[in-house]
C-alpha positions, 0 to 999 in steps of 0.5 A: 456506661463505663470506660476501662483501660484494657491491654491485649483486648481487641475487640475485631479480634475476638469478634472474626477468632472463631470461638463464638458467634453472637459478638458481631462488629458494627463498624471497626470500633464497635461491638454488640454481643450476646450472652444469654439474656444479656446484650452489651455494647463496647466500643473501642475508645482510644489506644486500650481504652474500652467503654461498656454500655453496663453498670458497675455492677453488671460489668463487675458481676457478668462481664468481667469474667465473660472477656477473662479480664483476670488474665495476664495475656501478655505474660502468656505471650512473653513466654513464647520460646523466642526461637519459634519464629511463627509463634512469635509472628501469631500472638504479635498478630493476635495479642488481642484475643482473649479466651471468652468464658461461655455458657456450656449447653449454648457453646456445646450445641454452637460447635455442634453446627460449627462441623465442616461450616465456615464462621459466617454460615454458623453465625447465621444457622445460631441466628436462626436457632435463636430466632425459632425458639429462643426468648426476645430479649430486645428488637430484633435480638433473641436469647440462645434457647434452653435445652428444652425450647430446642428439644421441643423442635422437630428435626425438620424445624432444625433443619430449617435452620440449615443445620443439615446432617447436624440437626439429630446431633443437636435434637439428641443433645438437647434432650439429654440436657432436658431430660436432666440425664447430664447437667452441663453446669455439673461437669465443671468440678471434672478434671480434663480427662473427665470433662473430655470423655463425657463430650464425646459421649454426646451424639455427633461430637469429636474430639475437635468440637469436644476441645473447643467447648473444653476450651471456650465454654470451661476454660481448659486453657490446655485443650488444643483444638486441632482442625485444617488449619491448625493441622497445616500449621503443625505440618508445615512449621512443628514437623506434624506436632506443637509442643504443647508440653512447652506451655503446660496449662494455656496451650489452647490460648497460644493455639487461638494466636496460630489459628487467627494468624493462619486465616488471615 
């Protein structure tokens, strides 16, 4: 167990922000995160004080970057146009959100599954997929499956994970990665335009899913995903278009505040 003082960090807000589906609140002060083959319990120990159930080496080598603790989210919030009342309210409400640095293949599959599903339904489907072909890493906890494991499932087996029409999308994506045709890790070297184009080439991936994967897996914080919630916000508060140029390189972080506030 190690203890850290962290500003602009709220376990519940991150868990419920819609960017990851394997972080769950156990109670109002306790979160459990499954990432790769790792499991972490995190406790809110007081005002901006948090306890991580891992040793210092694991925290520094994995969780520090995973939670993006090296970024100054206060600076992002302070940069908001003082005349933008909606964005100021949204950032104040969701100021504890951070953009997680998630594994690309898991994020890609999870957001393919996410299409036309609410967050609890996405979590349930991802959990079923992990239980179906993921490696058991603790009692009642399974790692996210490898591309090869998912590629080995039939379409009916995938549909049993409540994937519905998304089953062939998941299957083809896993087969493409398992075959070596595309290496999600290698895409880190692509610029934003190249990365978006490559993600859009996956079967069943549209711009919203690709933008989410760019933001939540590749940490391209200029990526600004637009779903029904964000479109509604833009229509009601920004005449149909959010001024991303005001926030070069980090508009996607502000999008998360807007998304979280609008849903609440």
